[in-house]
N, C-alpha and C positions, 0 to 999 in steps of 0.2 A: 384759313386753311379749312379745307373740309376734313369732312369728317371722316370720309372715307379715305383720306390721306393720313389722317392720325392713327388711326389702327397699324398702318406700316414702319412708324415711327418707332427705334429702338428705347427699351425701358434706358432710366439712366444706367449709367455702365459702374459697377460696384468694382472694388479694388480686385485687382487680377487674383492675387493670393486667396480669396472669399469663394472662387471658382472650382469646388472640390467635386460634385456630384459627376460629372464625366470621367473619374478616376473609379467609379465603381458603378456604373451603368448597365455592366455585362458579368455574366456570372463569372466569366475568367477573370476578368479586371479585378472581382471581387476577390476570387483567389489569392490575386494577387499582393491583396494589401496584407494579406497572414505574414507576419514576421516570422512565426512557425507554426507549422502545418500538423496535425495531430494524424499521426502513421500508425499501424496492428504492431510495430516492432516497439513503441513507447509503451505498452500494454501488457502489466503482468495482472496475471487472474489468480487471484485468491482461492484456495479448495481445501477443505476440511475432510480430514481422512481417520476415520475411526481405527479402533483395534477389533474392530468385527468385520469380519473382510467381505461378507455379503451387504452390507447396510448398504441401504438408498433410500435415503431420509429426506423429505423435505424440511426447511426451515420456518416456518409461518410465518416468522416476523421479516424475513427474507427473500421477499418474491422469486421465485425461478433458481433460488440458487437450493443443492441439495449437500449433504453428508453423506461419503462414500466410503466404502471399505477397499482395501487395495485389488478387489476381485472385482469392482465395477468401475474404479476410477478409469481404466484406459479405456472402456468403452465409451463412457461420456466424453473424454478429450481426444478420440481420433477426428472426430467430423471439426472440431473446433481446430486442432492441427493441420486438417487439408485445408482449413479457412485461411492461416496464417498467424494461429497463434504461437507467439516464440517464447512465452515466459511465464511460470507460474508460481505464487508464491505458497508454500506448504504449512498448513497449521494442524497440527496431530490432535486428536481428542481422542484418549483411555475412555472408554465406556466400563470395561471389565470392573466387575467387583475385586478391590484391591489393588486397582492398577495405579492410587492414586498415595502419594505417602508426603510427610513433609518434607523431602528432599528432590521431589522430584524423579525419581530415579528413571523411571519410565519415558522419560524425556527422549536418551537415548539408548535405548534399550533396542539391540540388535534386533528382534523380534517386536517391537514394538510397532506404531502404525506411520512414523514419521521415517524412519530409515528402511524400514521395508519399502516404502511410497517411492524412495528415491530409487530404488533398488528396480523397480516395476519401472518407472518412467524412464529410467536411463536405456533399459534393456529394448523396451517398445518404442522409444521417441528419442533417440541418441542426439538429435539436433536442438531439443529443448530447452532451455535455460530454467535450471530448476533452482528457485530460493526458498530458503527455507527461513520462516519466521523461527527466532530465538528467545523463548522466553518459559519460566517453569509455571506460569499462573494456571494453563490447561493440566499440567502434571500434580501440582502439589493439593494435597488435602486440605490446604487452608486458603487456595486459590488467589495468592498475594505471587508477585513475580520473582521473590527471592526466597533465600532459606531467613527463618526467622530469630530472633532472639526471645529470651524467657519473658518478655515484656511484651511480645507482639509486633516488635519494630523489626526491620529490615536488618540483619546482619549484610553488610556493604561487602568485607572481606570474603566472606564465604560466598555469599551469593555471586561475584563477579567470577571467582574460581570455577564454579560450579557452572556459570553460564558460556562459560569459555569452554570448558570441557566440551559440556554439550556440542557447542558450534565445530570445535575441532572436529568431532564424531560425527557430523553432519557432512563433512566435508570429504573426511576419510570413506564415507559411504557413496561418494561421487556427486555430491551438490557443488552447484558452481556459486553458489554466492549463503552466506550466512547475513540474517537482517534482524540483529539483537533489537527486542522491541520492551524490555524491563524496565529502563531509564537508570539503572544503576550508575553512580559515578565511576569511572575508569575500566567500563567491561569494555571497552573498543580496543585500547591497550593491553589487557588480558588476553582478549580474544587475537591480536595480532602476534603477541608474544606468542601464544601455544601453537597458533598455524606456523611459525617460525622454527619451532622445537620439533613440530612435528615435519617440517621439510614439506608443508604449503602451503607456504606464505606466497607464491607466485600462482595457486591453483583456485584461488577464492577470493571473488567481491565483497568486500565487508561496506553493507550498505545499513547506515545507522539511522534507528527512529531516534533524531537528535531533537528535531524541536515537536513533541507528542505530549498533548496537552489534556489533564483530566477533564471530564465533561461527561456531559449528556447524551453523547450520541453514538455510544458503544453498544447498546442494549442487546440487539440483534446479534451481533457476534457472538457477545456472552451466551445468547442461546446458541449459537451455531457451535462454539465452542466448550460449552460446561463450564466456563471459566469466570465464572462471577465469585468474587473473595466470598468465604464464608462468615466473615466478620470486618468491620470495619470498610476502609475504600481505600484508593490508590493514591489520594491528595498529597501523599507526604513524598510520594516519589514522580509521579506522573506533573506537568508542569502547571500551576495556573493558569487558569482563562485570563487573565489579563498581563501574563508575565512575560511582554517583549521583551525586556532585557534577561532575563532568564535562559528565554530562548536564542538570545545572539551570545551568551558564555555558552550553553551547552554547545552549539553549532562551532563556537571556534575550539572548546575543548576535543569535540570529536574528531574534528580536521586534526588538529595538533596529535590525535591519538594514532593517526591513520585510518580514519575513515575513507573507503574507496566513493562514495555516493550518500546521500544524506536524503530523510523521509522528513516530509513535514505533514503533520497529521494532528487534527482531521482539516481537509482541505477548506472546504466554502468559505467558513468562519473565520478562513486564518490565512487569505489571501495575502493580508499586510506580512505576515509573518515569512511567508513564503517567497514575497518579494526581496523581503531582506536577506533569507537565505540564499537566494539567489545570488544577491552582490555578496555576501560573505564567502558562501564558496562557489564563486566564479569559475573555480577551475575543475569543482565534481559535478556530475550530473545530479539533479536535486529531483526528488520523487514526490509528486501529491498522492495521498491515501485518503481517497473518496472512500471515506467509511461507512459503515454499515447502517447508522441514521441518518447518512445523508440520501443513501441510496434508498432506505426506506421511506424517506419524506417524496421525494420525486415520485415514486412508484406510486405513492397515495394521491399526489396532485395529479398524476397520468391517468390513475383508474378513475377520478372525479370530472374528467375532462377539462381539466384547469388549463394545462399543457397539452402540446404534441410531444410525444414519449421520442421521436429520434431530433426535433429540436431542440426540447431542455436539452436531452441529455450531451448533444456537441456543442450548445452553449455553455454548459457549465464545463466540462472538461477542455474547450479552448479560454476559459476562463484563466484555469489553471497553469497553461502554455502561457497565456497573457502574462501571467504573474511570476513566470521564471520556470516553472515545469519543465524538465524535459522527457520525464516516465509520470508513469499512471497508474497506481496500484486500482482496479475497478471492478466493481461486480458487472457493470455492463459491459465487459470483455466480448460474450458472445455476441451481444448486440452490434457493436461497436465494429467487429470483425465484418461482419455482413454489410455493415454500412460503408465502409471506408475501402477505398479503392486498391490503397497498399498500405 
């Protein structure tokens, strides 16, 4: 056999099932391989609203994110809504002297930042889906997520009643959704009962932070929300970082109490939990919260030229979808609105 003839002989034929590259050799066929595709409607953008109406303040530890007063927020959101922003989650930040007390009274003050923001956004953007984080840590003088007992531990009964009252008042003001992030036992049931008693049970989507872990990734958020605890930490009520079993129990509890959706937080380091959440809560939408520390780390890597911004952000968010999330709370929402077609 001549050398010329040998050049045209086929290579040994592999098993047919091993031939995969033809199924993703074109940009369109690569898109076809996605089991779930990131869209603009999946994104929920966190916004920080202070009780200083004219505030427009950068957050150094959260690149490109700012804290706004109610007179500034609509101007900021208007171009994002025009690009396809469908939902925001509001975090209130009382800045004025005396605005914080042991009971978080300013959380649902009709003249406070959250309720004022709900009303402004409802007027300016009637189709925008408004979610409100429900917690007391931003509003309490001690910085913890509930009402304390004399020994500094949390009073569960008083805390969940207060949190439920805040949630109901947000819905009364026009919020479409409330998302309790406090991690108190039984607060979903108390919120649901409060909504029923107020005749609002069919007007609010209760999105529970069910699998929320204590950890090292919340620092930039606490800078933005001014919500660091004045003593101790939150390890007694946020889940331990190794506690898969507790996360499963919390998920089942909140589903049984009537949660309409659940949040896994943080996202990147807890994809196994998100996958389990999607299986346990298969009839509910699962939301990944790409938290402030994760966002800041990606920005640091981008700034150092370690990775390309669009490529790494898309890879991260597609990872959440692959793990089972249907929604994403993301600080990268403004950039994603530019990059996504739909």
